[in-house]
All heavy atoms as TSV, in Angstrom:
chain	resi	resn	atom	element	x	y	z
A	1	MET	N	N	72.436	139.000	98.331
A	1	MET	CA	C	72.369	137.959	97.340
A	1	MET	C	C	72.692	136.623	98.012
A	1	MET	O	O	73.631	136.528	98.796
A	1	MET	CB	C	73.377	138.244	96.222
A	1	MET	CG	C	73.345	137.240	95.097
A	1	MET	SD	S	74.448	137.616	93.726
A	1	MET	CE	C	73.393	138.646	92.754
A	2	SER	N	N	71.931	135.609	97.692
A	2	SER	CA	C	72.134	134.321	98.323
A	2	SER	C	C	73.380	133.631	97.738
A	2	SER	O	O	73.817	133.916	96.622
A	2	SER	CB	C	70.921	133.433	98.133
A	2	SER	OG	O	70.831	133.014	96.776
A	3	TYR	N	N	73.921	132.709	98.511
A	3	TYR	CA	C	75.121	131.985	98.093
A	3	TYR	C	C	74.856	131.183	96.826
A	3	TYR	O	O	75.673	131.165	95.902
A	3	TYR	CB	C	75.563	131.064	99.230
A	3	TYR	CG	C	76.865	130.351	98.928
A	3	TYR	CD1	C	78.081	130.958	99.187
A	3	TYR	CD2	C	76.873	129.062	98.415
A	3	TYR	CE1	C	79.276	130.337	98.924
A	3	TYR	CE2	C	78.062	128.409	98.144
A	3	TYR	CZ	C	79.267	129.055	98.400
A	3	TYR	OH	O	80.432	128.413	98.116
A	4	ALA	N	N	73.684	130.542	96.743
A	4	ALA	CA	C	73.354	129.719	95.576
A	4	ALA	C	C	73.252	130.566	94.309
A	4	ALA	O	O	73.750	130.162	93.250
A	4	ALA	CB	C	72.039	128.962	95.822
A	5	LEU	N	N	72.646	131.732	94.415
A	5	LEU	CA	C	72.526	132.607	93.250
A	5	LEU	C	C	73.890	133.141	92.835
A	5	LEU	O	O	74.198	133.236	91.639
A	5	LEU	CB	C	71.563	133.768	93.548
A	5	LEU	CG	C	71.283	134.729	92.403
A	5	LEU	CD1	C	70.680	133.985	91.206
A	5	LEU	CD2	C	70.359	135.834	92.855
A	6	LEU	N	N	74.721	133.475	93.799
A	6	LEU	CA	C	76.067	133.959	93.499
A	6	LEU	C	C	76.912	132.866	92.853
A	6	LEU	O	O	77.655	133.116	91.912
A	6	LEU	CB	C	76.721	134.446	94.788
A	6	LEU	CG	C	77.951	135.297	94.661
A	6	LEU	CD1	C	77.702	136.523	93.796
A	6	LEU	CD2	C	78.442	135.714	96.022
A	7	LYS	N	N	76.764	131.640	93.342
A	7	LYS	CA	C	77.493	130.516	92.753
A	7	LYS	C	C	77.014	130.268	91.315
A	7	LYS	O	O	77.827	130.002	90.430
A	7	LYS	CB	C	77.281	129.267	93.603
A	7	LYS	CG	C	78.057	128.064	93.130
A	7	LYS	CD	C	77.856	126.894	94.080
A	7	LYS	CE	C	78.497	125.638	93.554
A	7	LYS	NZ	N	78.228	124.482	94.415
A	8	LEU	N	N	75.724	130.348	91.099
A	8	LEU	CA	C	75.179	130.192	89.741
A	8	LEU	C	C	75.692	131.285	88.818
A	8	LEU	O	O	76.042	131.009	87.653
A	8	LEU	CB	C	73.655	130.198	89.791
A	8	LEU	CG	C	72.934	130.008	88.457
A	8	LEU	CD1	C	73.234	128.630	87.889
A	8	LEU	CD2	C	71.442	130.193	88.628
A	9	THR	N	N	75.781	132.503	89.309
A	9	THR	CA	C	76.323	133.614	88.525
A	9	THR	C	C	77.784	133.356	88.166
A	9	THR	O	O	78.194	133.566	87.017
A	9	THR	CB	C	76.212	134.939	89.320
A	9	THR	OG1	O	74.852	135.173	89.633
A	9	THR	CG2	C	76.788	136.101	88.530
A	10	HIS	N	N	78.549	132.858	89.106
A	10	HIS	CA	C	79.960	132.558	88.874
A	10	HIS	C	C	80.112	131.448	87.826
A	10	HIS	O	O	80.931	131.571	86.899
A	10	HIS	CB	C	80.631	132.153	90.190
A	10	HIS	CG	C	82.084	131.912	90.075
A	10	HIS	ND1	N	82.994	132.926	89.914
A	10	HIS	CD2	C	82.806	130.762	90.082
A	10	HIS	CE1	C	84.209	132.407	89.824
A	10	HIS	NE2	N	84.123	131.095	89.934
A	11	ILE	N	N	79.356	130.390	87.960
A	11	ILE	CA	C	79.439	129.278	87.016
A	11	ILE	C	C	78.997	129.724	85.624
A	11	ILE	O	O	79.625	129.358	84.616
A	11	ILE	CB	C	78.596	128.087	87.511
A	11	ILE	CG1	C	79.260	127.500	88.766
A	11	ILE	CG2	C	78.454	127.017	86.440
A	11	ILE	CD1	C	78.427	126.464	89.490
A	12	ALA	N	N	77.962	130.529	85.537
A	12	ALA	CA	C	77.504	131.036	84.240
A	12	ALA	C	C	78.578	131.924	83.606
A	12	ALA	O	O	78.818	131.856	82.398
A	12	ALA	CB	C	76.208	131.808	84.402
A	13	ALA	N	N	79.248	132.740	84.411
A	13	ALA	CA	C	80.309	133.594	83.886
A	13	ALA	C	C	81.477	132.760	83.385
A	13	ALA	O	O	82.101	133.107	82.374
A	13	ALA	CB	C	80.773	134.571	84.963
A	14	VAL	N	N	81.795	131.660	84.057
A	14	VAL	CA	C	82.843	130.754	83.596
A	14	VAL	C	C	82.488	130.178	82.229
A	14	VAL	O	O	83.313	130.164	81.302
A	14	VAL	CB	C	83.095	129.612	84.607
A	14	VAL	CG1	C	83.953	128.523	84.020
A	14	VAL	CG2	C	83.713	130.149	85.877
A	15	ILE	N	N	81.264	129.713	82.099
A	15	ILE	CA	C	80.816	129.107	80.836
A	15	ILE	C	C	80.822	130.131	79.704
A	15	ILE	O	O	81.315	129.864	78.605
A	15	ILE	CB	C	79.423	128.474	81.000
A	15	ILE	CG1	C	79.529	127.265	81.939
A	15	ILE	CG2	C	78.834	128.069	79.653
A	15	ILE	CD1	C	78.189	126.728	82.405
A	16	VAL	N	N	80.316	131.333	79.966
A	16	VAL	CA	C	80.281	132.378	78.948
A	16	VAL	C	C	81.704	132.819	78.578
A	16	VAL	O	O	82.023	132.988	77.394
A	16	VAL	CB	C	79.435	133.584	79.416
A	16	VAL	CG1	C	79.560	134.748	78.457
A	16	VAL	CG2	C	77.974	133.174	79.538
A	17	SER	N	N	82.569	132.965	79.567
A	17	SER	CA	C	83.943	133.384	79.310
A	17	SER	C	C	84.669	132.351	78.439
A	17	SER	O	O	85.348	132.713	77.466
A	17	SER	CB	C	84.693	133.567	80.627
A	17	SER	OG	O	86.021	133.964	80.393
A	18	PHE	N	N	84.532	131.078	78.782
A	18	PHE	CA	C	85.182	130.026	77.995
A	18	PHE	C	C	84.603	129.966	76.583
A	18	PHE	O	O	85.348	129.829	75.606
A	18	PHE	CB	C	85.037	128.670	78.688
A	18	PHE	CG	C	85.704	127.559	77.951
A	18	PHE	CD1	C	87.083	127.447	77.949
A	18	PHE	CD2	C	84.959	126.631	77.242
A	18	PHE	CE1	C	87.713	126.421	77.248
A	18	PHE	CE2	C	85.574	125.608	76.550
A	18	PHE	CZ	C	86.955	125.503	76.548
A	19	SER	N	N	83.292	130.094	76.464
A	19	SER	CA	C	82.645	130.055	75.152
A	19	SER	C	C	83.116	131.204	74.265
A	19	SER	O	O	83.393	131.009	73.075
A	19	SER	CB	C	81.132	130.100	75.292
A	19	SER	OG	O	80.671	128.993	76.019
A	20	LEU	N	N	83.189	132.401	74.831
A	20	LEU	CA	C	83.668	133.552	74.063
A	20	LEU	C	C	85.132	133.378	73.668
A	20	LEU	O	O	85.533	133.773	72.569
A	20	LEU	CB	C	83.492	134.836	74.856
A	20	LEU	CG	C	82.077	135.360	74.990
A	20	LEU	CD1	C	82.037	136.556	75.945
A	20	LEU	CD2	C	81.526	135.749	73.645
A	21	PHE	N	N	85.935	132.786	74.556
A	21	PHE	CA	C	87.340	132.535	74.238
A	21	PHE	C	C	87.463	131.598	73.036
A	21	PHE	O	O	88.235	131.868	72.091
A	21	PHE	CB	C	88.027	131.938	75.468
A	21	PHE	CG	C	89.474	131.616	75.246
A	21	PHE	CD1	C	90.423	132.630	75.266
A	21	PHE	CD2	C	89.887	130.307	75.035
A	21	PHE	CE1	C	91.767	132.325	75.074
A	21	PHE	CE2	C	91.221	130.006	74.831
A	21	PHE	CZ	C	92.161	131.026	74.855
A	22	VAL	N	N	86.700	130.521	73.035
A	22	VAL	CA	C	86.730	129.573	71.912
A	22	VAL	C	C	86.209	130.244	70.640
A	22	VAL	O	O	86.805	130.092	69.566
A	22	VAL	CB	C	85.916	128.306	72.254
A	22	VAL	CG1	C	85.739	127.422	71.040
A	22	VAL	CG2	C	86.597	127.534	73.373
A	23	MET	N	N	85.116	130.990	70.753
A	23	MET	CA	C	84.539	131.664	69.586
A	23	MET	C	C	85.522	132.659	68.985
A	23	MET	O	O	85.708	132.697	67.769
A	23	MET	CB	C	83.244	132.386	69.968
A	23	MET	CG	C	82.562	133.060	68.798
A	23	MET	SD	S	81.022	133.864	69.260
A	23	MET	CE	C	81.634	135.219	70.237
A	24	ARG	N	N	86.198	133.441	69.832
A	24	ARG	CA	C	87.171	134.400	69.319
A	24	ARG	C	C	88.364	133.700	68.685
A	24	ARG	O	O	88.923	134.172	67.693
A	24	ARG	CB	C	87.636	135.341	70.427
A	24	ARG	CG	C	86.589	136.357	70.817
A	24	ARG	CD	C	87.135	137.441	71.723
A	24	ARG	NE	N	88.137	137.010	72.667
A	24	ARG	CZ	C	87.935	136.780	73.948
A	24	ARG	NH1	N	86.737	136.938	74.462
A	24	ARG	NH2	N	88.925	136.407	74.739
A	25	GLY	N	N	88.753	132.551	69.230
A	25	GLY	CA	C	89.828	131.777	68.630
A	25	GLY	C	C	89.453	131.261	67.246
A	25	GLY	O	O	90.266	131.305	66.308
A	26	LEU	N	N	88.241	130.770	67.113
A	26	LEU	CA	C	87.780	130.295	65.804
A	26	LEU	C	C	87.657	131.453	64.820
A	26	LEU	O	O	88.015	131.307	63.648
A	26	LEU	CB	C	86.437	129.559	65.950
A	26	LEU	CG	C	86.505	128.215	66.677
A	26	LEU	CD1	C	85.103	127.692	66.929
A	26	LEU	CD2	C	87.319	127.223	65.873
A	27	TRP	N	N	87.142	132.577	65.286
A	27	TRP	CA	C	87.048	133.741	64.413
A	27	TRP	C	C	88.429	134.216	63.967
A	27	TRP	O	O	88.590	134.683	62.848
A	27	TRP	CB	C	86.312	134.879	65.100
A	27	TRP	CG	C	84.822	134.721	65.103
A	27	TRP	CD1	C	84.084	133.752	64.491
A	27	TRP	CD2	C	83.884	135.565	65.756
A	27	TRP	NE1	N	82.758	133.941	64.723
A	27	TRP	CE2	C	82.596	135.041	65.498
A	27	TRP	CE3	C	83.999	136.693	66.545
A	27	TRP	CZ2	C	81.434	135.634	65.997
A	27	TRP	CZ3	C	82.851	137.281	67.032
A	27	TRP	CH2	C	81.581	136.758	66.759
A	28	MET	N	N	89.402	134.111	64.856
A	28	MET	CA	C	90.759	134.546	64.506
A	28	MET	C	C	91.288	133.715	63.319
A	28	MET	O	O	91.980	134.247	62.439
A	28	MET	CB	C	91.693	134.398	65.693
A	28	MET	CG	C	93.059	135.022	65.467
A	28	MET	SD	S	94.210	134.811	66.840
A	28	MET	CE	C	93.250	135.242	68.239
A	29	MET	N	N	90.923	132.440	63.286
A	29	MET	CA	C	91.408	131.574	62.219
A	29	MET	C	C	90.577	131.693	60.936
A	29	MET	O	O	91.124	131.655	59.841
A	29	MET	CB	C	91.402	130.124	62.688
A	29	MET	CG	C	92.453	129.829	63.728
A	29	MET	SD	S	92.585	128.086	64.147
A	29	MET	CE	C	91.041	127.790	64.980
A	30	TYR	N	N	89.250	131.807	61.090
A	30	TYR	CA	C	88.377	131.686	59.926
A	30	TYR	C	C	87.669	132.979	59.507
A	30	TYR	O	O	87.215	133.076	58.366
A	30	TYR	CB	C	87.325	130.610	60.179
A	30	TYR	CG	C	87.945	129.257	60.427
A	30	TYR	CD1	C	87.857	128.655	61.667
A	30	TYR	CD2	C	88.638	128.597	59.421
A	30	TYR	CE1	C	88.437	127.427	61.917
A	30	TYR	CE2	C	89.233	127.373	59.649
A	30	TYR	CZ	C	89.128	126.785	60.893
A	30	TYR	OH	O	89.716	125.582	61.119
A	31	ALA	N	N	87.501	133.930	60.402
A	31	ALA	CA	C	86.797	135.174	60.055
A	31	ALA	C	C	87.356	136.336	60.864
A	31	ALA	O	O	86.673	136.897	61.722
A	31	ALA	CB	C	85.294	135.013	60.316
A	32	PRO	N	N	88.614	136.718	60.601
A	32	PRO	CA	C	89.246	137.767	61.430
A	32	PRO	C	C	88.531	139.114	61.389
A	32	PRO	O	O	88.659	139.898	62.320
A	32	PRO	CB	C	90.653	137.868	60.871
A	32	PRO	CG	C	90.709	137.045	59.650
A	32	PRO	CD	C	89.502	136.186	59.603
A	33	GLN	N	N	87.774	139.383	60.367
A	33	GLN	CA	C	87.066	140.660	60.281
A	33	GLN	C	C	86.014	140.801	61.382
A	33	GLN	O	O	85.679	141.905	61.775
A	33	GLN	CB	C	86.433	140.859	58.892
A	33	GLN	CG	C	85.257	139.969	58.598
A	33	GLN	CD	C	85.608	138.567	58.120
A	33	GLN	OE1	O	86.771	138.172	58.097
A	33	GLN	NE2	N	84.599	137.795	57.737
A	34	LYS	N	N	85.520	139.681	61.895
A	34	LYS	CA	C	84.515	139.746	62.967
A	34	LYS	C	C	85.117	140.217	64.302
A	34	LYS	O	O	84.396	140.657	65.181
A	34	LYS	CB	C	83.864	138.381	63.157
A	34	LYS	CG	C	82.969	137.987	62.017
A	34	LYS	CD	C	82.265	136.687	62.328
A	34	LYS	CE	C	81.318	136.322	61.191
A	34	LYS	NZ	N	80.544	135.117	61.513
A	35	LEU	N	N	86.409	140.134	64.441
A	35	LEU	CA	C	87.062	140.542	65.681
A	35	LEU	C	C	87.180	142.049	65.822
A	35	LEU	O	O	87.627	142.530	66.859
A	35	LEU	CB	C	88.450	139.907	65.776
A	35	LEU	CG	C	88.478	138.391	65.909
A	35	LEU	CD1	C	89.899	137.888	65.810
A	35	LEU	CD2	C	87.840	137.962	67.203
A	36	GLN	N	N	86.796	142.794	64.819
A	36	GLN	CA	C	86.930	144.248	64.847
A	36	GLN	C	C	85.743	144.958	65.482
A	36	GLN	O	O	85.780	146.161	65.687
A	36	GLN	CB	C	87.139	144.783	63.429
A	36	GLN	CG	C	88.381	144.215	62.756
A	36	GLN	CD	C	89.633	144.433	63.587
A	36	GLN	OE1	O	89.862	145.519	64.109
A	36	GLN	NE2	N	90.440	143.394	63.712
A	37	GLY	N	N	84.691	144.212	65.805
A	37	GLY	CA	C	83.502	144.823	66.403
A	37	GLY	C	C	83.761	145.361	67.800
A	37	GLY	O	O	84.564	144.820	68.567
A	38	ARG	N	N	83.060	146.428	68.133
A	38	ARG	CA	C	83.239	147.068	69.430
A	38	ARG	C	C	82.828	146.138	70.579
A	38	ARG	O	O	83.506	146.043	71.600
A	38	ARG	CB	C	82.432	148.363	69.477
A	38	ARG	CG	C	82.570	149.112	70.757
A	38	ARG	CD	C	81.773	150.405	70.712
A	38	ARG	NE	N	81.734	151.017	72.029
A	38	ARG	CZ	C	82.287	152.168	72.320
A	38	ARG	NH1	N	82.879	152.859	71.374
A	38	ARG	NH2	N	82.206	152.649	73.527
A	39	ALA	N	N	81.715	145.428	70.402
A	39	ALA	CA	C	81.218	144.542	71.448
A	39	ALA	C	C	82.198	143.403	71.719
A	39	ALA	O	O	82.388	143.001	72.876
A	39	ALA	CB	C	79.853	143.984	71.075
A	40	ILE	N	N	82.816	142.899	70.681
A	40	ILE	CA	C	83.760	141.790	70.840
A	40	ILE	C	C	84.980	142.229	71.648
A	40	ILE	O	O	85.631	141.414	72.301
A	40	ILE	CB	C	84.175	141.248	69.450
A	40	ILE	CG1	C	82.988	140.634	68.737
A	40	ILE	CG2	C	85.288	140.229	69.555
A	40	ILE	CD1	C	82.319	139.510	69.493
A	41	LYS	N	N	85.291	143.492	71.630
A	41	LYS	CA	C	86.439	143.998	72.385
A	41	LYS	C	C	86.068	144.343	73.828
A	41	LYS	O	O	86.943	144.373	74.694
A	41	LYS	CB	C	87.012	145.243	71.700
A	41	LYS	CG	C	87.636	144.903	70.353
A	41	LYS	CD	C	88.209	146.131	69.699
A	41	LYS	CE	C	88.819	145.765	68.355
A	41	LYS	NZ	N	89.389	146.922	67.679
A	42	ILE	N	N	84.777	144.606	74.118
A	42	ILE	CA	C	84.359	145.057	75.439
A	42	ILE	C	C	83.768	143.922	76.279
A	42	ILE	O	O	84.073	143.810	77.477
A	42	ILE	CB	C	83.341	146.205	75.314
A	42	ILE	CG1	C	84.025	147.415	74.685
A	42	ILE	CG2	C	82.729	146.557	76.661
A	42	ILE	CD1	C	83.086	148.552	74.360
A	43	VAL	N	N	82.955	143.078	75.679
A	43	VAL	CA	C	82.220	142.045	76.419
A	43	VAL	C	C	83.130	141.119	77.223
A	43	VAL	O	O	82.810	140.806	78.380
A	43	VAL	CB	C	81.273	141.262	75.472
A	43	VAL	CG1	C	80.699	140.037	76.146
A	43	VAL	CG2	C	80.171	142.169	74.981
A	44	PRO	N	N	84.251	140.632	76.695
A	44	PRO	CA	C	85.101	139.754	77.510
A	44	PRO	C	C	85.585	140.408	78.816
A	44	PRO	O	O	85.670	139.731	79.845
A	44	PRO	CB	C	86.285	139.436	76.600
A	44	PRO	CG	C	85.755	139.613	75.227
A	44	PRO	CD	C	84.778	140.733	75.319
A	45	HIS	N	N	85.857	141.688	78.783
A	45	HIS	CA	C	86.281	142.380	79.999
A	45	HIS	C	C	85.148	142.460	81.009
A	45	HIS	O	O	85.384	142.314	82.219
A	45	HIS	CB	C	86.792	143.785	79.658
A	45	HIS	CG	C	87.987	143.785	78.767
A	45	HIS	ND1	N	89.221	143.328	79.181
A	45	HIS	CD2	C	88.141	144.162	77.478
A	45	HIS	CE1	C	90.076	143.430	78.182
A	45	HIS	NE2	N	89.444	143.937	77.144
A	46	VAL	N	N	83.940	142.676	80.539
A	46	VAL	CA	C	82.782	142.735	81.441
A	46	VAL	C	C	82.546	141.362	82.074
A	46	VAL	O	O	82.347	141.260	83.289
A	46	VAL	CB	C	81.519	143.211	80.667
A	46	VAL	CG1	C	80.281	143.103	81.530
A	46	VAL	CG2	C	81.715	144.633	80.152
A	47	ILE	N	N	82.577	140.317	81.268
A	47	ILE	CA	C	82.364	138.955	81.779
A	47	ILE	C	C	83.450	138.589	82.788
A	47	ILE	O	O	83.165	138.018	83.848
A	47	ILE	CB	C	82.332	137.942	80.617
A	47	ILE	CG1	C	81.167	138.220	79.671
A	47	ILE	CG2	C	82.279	136.504	81.131
A	47	ILE	CD1	C	79.804	138.118	80.301
A	48	ASP	N	N	84.703	138.909	82.478
A	48	ASP	CA	C	85.794	138.581	83.407
A	48	ASP	C	C	85.697	139.374	84.707
A	48	ASP	O	O	86.063	138.868	85.765
A	48	ASP	CB	C	87.145	138.804	82.742
A	48	ASP	CG	C	87.417	137.784	81.645
A	48	ASP	OD1	O	86.723	136.733	81.623
A	48	ASP	OD2	O	88.311	138.013	80.825
A	49	THR	N	N	85.188	140.599	84.635
A	49	THR	CA	C	84.964	141.387	85.853
A	49	THR	C	C	83.880	140.759	86.704
A	49	THR	O	O	84.018	140.672	87.937
A	49	THR	CB	C	84.598	142.836	85.484
A	49	THR	OG1	O	85.657	143.399	84.702
A	49	THR	CG2	C	84.357	143.664	86.722
A	50	ILE	N	N	82.806	140.302	86.086
A	50	ILE	CA	C	81.743	139.605	86.810
A	50	ILE	C	C	82.286	138.325	87.427
A	50	ILE	O	O	81.987	138.004	88.584
A	50	ILE	CB	C	80.547	139.304	85.875
A	50	ILE	CG1	C	79.855	140.604	85.469
A	50	ILE	CG2	C	79.557	138.350	86.524
A	50	ILE	CD1	C	78.841	140.454	84.350
A	51	LEU	N	N	83.112	137.613	86.689
A	51	LEU	CA	C	83.715	136.383	87.189
A	51	LEU	C	C	84.589	136.653	88.427
A	51	LEU	O	O	84.483	135.957	89.437
A	51	LEU	CB	C	84.542	135.738	86.071
A	51	LEU	CG	C	85.207	134.407	86.338
A	51	LEU	CD1	C	84.167	133.353	86.668
A	51	LEU	CD2	C	86.012	133.992	85.138
A	52	LEU	N	N	85.419	137.659	88.355
A	52	LEU	CA	C	86.285	137.999	89.483
A	52	LEU	C	C	85.474	138.487	90.680
A	52	LEU	O	O	85.729	138.069	91.822
A	52	LEU	CB	C	87.304	139.062	89.059
A	52	LEU	CG	C	88.270	139.534	90.137
A	52	LEU	CD1	C	89.136	138.382	90.622
A	52	LEU	CD2	C	89.125	140.675	89.624
A	53	ALA	N	N	84.508	139.350	90.438
A	53	ALA	CA	C	83.699	139.882	91.550
A	53	ALA	C	C	82.904	138.768	92.235
A	53	ALA	O	O	82.828	138.739	93.475
A	53	ALA	CB	C	82.745	140.963	91.031
A	54	SER	N	N	82.359	137.852	91.463
A	54	SER	CA	C	81.591	136.760	92.076
A	54	SER	C	C	82.513	135.809	92.832
A	54	SER	O	O	82.140	135.272	93.866
A	54	SER	CB	C	80.767	136.018	91.024
A	54	SER	OG	O	81.596	135.385	90.069
A	55	ALA	N	N	83.734	135.610	92.337
A	55	ALA	CA	C	84.696	134.749	93.051
A	55	ALA	C	C	85.085	135.369	94.386
A	55	ALA	O	O	85.151	134.670	95.415
A	55	ALA	CB	C	85.929	134.518	92.191
A	56	ILE	N	N	85.333	136.666	94.398
A	56	ILE	CA	C	85.682	137.354	95.647
A	56	ILE	C	C	84.514	137.322	96.621
A	56	ILE	O	O	84.695	137.061	97.812
A	56	ILE	CB	C	86.119	138.803	95.348
A	56	ILE	CG1	C	87.458	138.786	94.606
A	56	ILE	CG2	C	86.214	139.620	96.630
A	56	ILE	CD1	C	87.882	140.122	94.062
A	57	ALA	N	N	83.306	137.535	96.115
A	57	ALA	CA	C	82.126	137.496	96.978
A	57	ALA	C	C	81.904	136.095	97.544
A	57	ALA	O	O	81.571	135.936	98.727
A	57	ALA	CB	C	80.896	137.965	96.210
A	58	LEU	N	N	82.091	135.066	96.727
A	58	LEU	CA	C	81.932	133.689	97.206
A	58	LEU	C	C	82.971	133.373	98.286
A	58	LEU	O	O	82.648	132.736	99.293
A	58	LEU	CB	C	82.061	132.694	96.052
A	58	LEU	CG	C	80.851	132.557	95.134
A	58	LEU	CD1	C	81.215	131.743	93.895
A	58	LEU	CD2	C	79.691	131.922	95.865
A	59	ALA	N	N	84.204	133.802	98.063
A	59	ALA	CA	C	85.252	133.562	99.054
A	59	ALA	C	C	84.932	134.291	100.364
A	59	ALA	O	O	85.124	133.738	101.444
A	59	ALA	CB	C	86.598	134.015	98.513
A	60	ALA	N	N	84.444	135.507	100.272
A	60	ALA	CA	C	84.101	136.271	101.476
A	60	ALA	C	C	82.908	135.648	102.202
A	60	ALA	O	O	82.913	135.547	103.436
A	60	ALA	CB	C	83.787	137.712	101.106
A	61	MET	N	N	81.898	135.205	101.448
A	61	MET	CA	C	80.707	134.617	102.072
A	61	MET	C	C	81.017	133.295	102.757
A	61	MET	O	O	80.407	132.966	103.775
A	61	MET	CB	C	79.605	134.413	101.037
A	61	MET	CG	C	78.931	135.694	100.596
A	61	MET	SD	S	77.679	135.395	99.362
A	61	MET	CE	C	76.351	134.765	100.357
A	62	SER	N	N	81.962	132.549	102.216
A	62	SER	CA	C	82.277	131.243	102.789
A	62	SER	C	C	83.395	131.333	103.835
A	62	SER	O	O	83.767	130.311	104.422
A	62	SER	CB	C	82.665	130.258	101.698
A	62	SER	OG	O	83.849	130.670	101.040
A	63	GLY	N	N	83.938	132.528	104.044
A	63	GLY	CA	C	84.964	132.725	105.063
A	63	GLY	C	C	86.337	132.210	104.661
A	63	GLY	O	O	87.162	131.925	105.512
A	64	GLN	N	N	86.579	132.112	103.394
A	64	GLN	CA	C	87.877	131.618	102.914
A	64	GLN	C	C	88.699	132.807	102.431
A	64	GLN	O	O	88.647	133.178	101.264
A	64	GLN	CB	C	87.668	130.613	101.799
A	64	GLN	CG	C	86.934	129.392	102.273
A	64	GLN	CD	C	86.750	128.375	101.169
A	64	GLN	OE1	O	87.198	128.566	100.059
A	64	GLN	NE2	N	86.085	127.297	101.490
A	65	TYR	N	N	89.446	133.381	103.339
A	65	TYR	CA	C	90.235	134.567	103.042
A	65	TYR	C	C	91.670	134.167	102.694
A	65	TYR	O	O	92.161	133.154	103.192
A	65	TYR	CB	C	90.223	135.526	104.225
A	65	TYR	CG	C	88.832	135.954	104.604
A	65	TYR	CD1	C	88.192	135.429	105.712
A	65	TYR	CD2	C	88.153	136.880	103.828
A	65	TYR	CE1	C	86.915	135.820	106.043
A	65	TYR	CE2	C	86.871	137.266	104.153
A	65	TYR	CZ	C	86.254	136.748	105.256
A	65	TYR	OH	O	84.981	137.121	105.578
A	66	PRO	N	N	92.357	134.965	101.893
A	66	PRO	CA	C	93.754	134.669	101.600
A	66	PRO	C	C	94.581	134.622	102.887
A	66	PRO	O	O	94.328	135.382	103.826
A	66	PRO	CB	C	94.204	135.846	100.724
A	66	PRO	CG	C	92.948	136.373	100.127
A	66	PRO	CD	C	91.886	136.122	101.158
A	67	PHE	N	N	95.537	133.746	102.953
A	67	PHE	CA	C	96.425	133.524	104.082
A	67	PHE	C	C	95.731	132.841	105.254
A	67	PHE	O	O	96.389	132.417	106.183
A	67	PHE	CB	C	97.106	134.815	104.540
A	67	PHE	CG	C	97.784	135.551	103.422
A	67	PHE	CD1	C	97.345	136.807	103.045
A	67	PHE	CD2	C	98.841	134.984	102.742
A	67	PHE	CE1	C	97.962	137.496	102.007
A	67	PHE	CE2	C	99.455	135.650	101.692
A	67	PHE	CZ	C	99.019	136.905	101.333
A	68	ALA	N	N	94.403	132.741	105.244
A	68	ALA	CA	C	93.703	131.985	106.284
A	68	ALA	C	C	93.535	130.528	105.836
A	68	ALA	O	O	93.594	129.627	106.646
A	68	ALA	CB	C	92.352	132.602	106.573
A	69	GLN	N	N	93.326	130.355	104.539
A	69	GLN	CA	C	93.216	129.031	103.955
A	69	GLN	C	C	94.414	128.826	103.034
A	69	GLN	O	O	94.678	129.660	102.160
A	69	GLN	CB	C	91.935	128.893	103.133
A	69	GLN	CG	C	90.652	129.155	103.920
A	69	GLN	CD	C	90.386	128.073	104.931
A	69	GLN	OE1	O	90.711	126.918	104.710
A	69	GLN	NE2	N	89.802	128.437	106.054
A	70	ASN	N	N	95.135	127.761	103.188
A	70	ASN	CA	C	96.361	127.545	102.411
A	70	ASN	C	C	96.126	127.423	100.922
A	70	ASN	O	O	96.971	127.806	100.123
A	70	ASN	CB	C	97.101	126.298	102.933
A	70	ASN	CG	C	97.663	126.509	104.308
A	70	ASN	OD1	O	97.967	127.632	104.685
A	70	ASN	ND2	N	97.784	125.434	105.063
A	71	TRP	N	N	95.019	126.848	100.496
A	71	TRP	CA	C	94.806	126.608	99.075
A	71	TRP	C	C	94.361	127.844	98.325
A	71	TRP	O	O	94.453	127.921	97.103
A	71	TRP	CB	C	93.785	125.489	98.867
A	71	TRP	CG	C	92.377	125.883	99.250
A	71	TRP	CD1	C	91.812	125.770	100.470
A	71	TRP	CD2	C	91.402	126.470	98.393
A	71	TRP	NE1	N	90.541	126.256	100.435
A	71	TRP	CE2	C	90.262	126.699	99.175
A	71	TRP	CE3	C	91.378	126.834	97.058
A	71	TRP	CZ2	C	89.095	127.239	98.666
A	71	TRP	CZ3	C	90.220	127.382	96.539
A	71	TRP	CH2	C	89.094	127.581	97.346
A	72	LEU	N	N	93.866	128.861	99.030
A	72	LEU	CA	C	93.307	130.038	98.347
A	72	LEU	C	C	94.390	131.063	98.104
A	72	LEU	O	O	95.027	131.593	98.911
A	72	LEU	CB	C	92.175	130.633	99.185
A	72	LEU	CG	C	91.401	131.786	98.575
A	72	LEU	CD1	C	90.768	131.363	97.262
A	72	LEU	CD2	C	90.342	132.255	99.532
């Protein structure tokens, strides 16, 4: 997988994760019955796994390993 495609996947996962977080927060206040769906309980975990995996892959592809780079 190319670096650009992996970066795009990571950015898309960030946007989807944040959007779902806001949507679930609004549902918690205004429509709590919607939070009982099976997909609503599973999808955030899948998105966060994609986010983590793409972050690790980006760090590995760019050579930024823990303890090698101070900020990471």
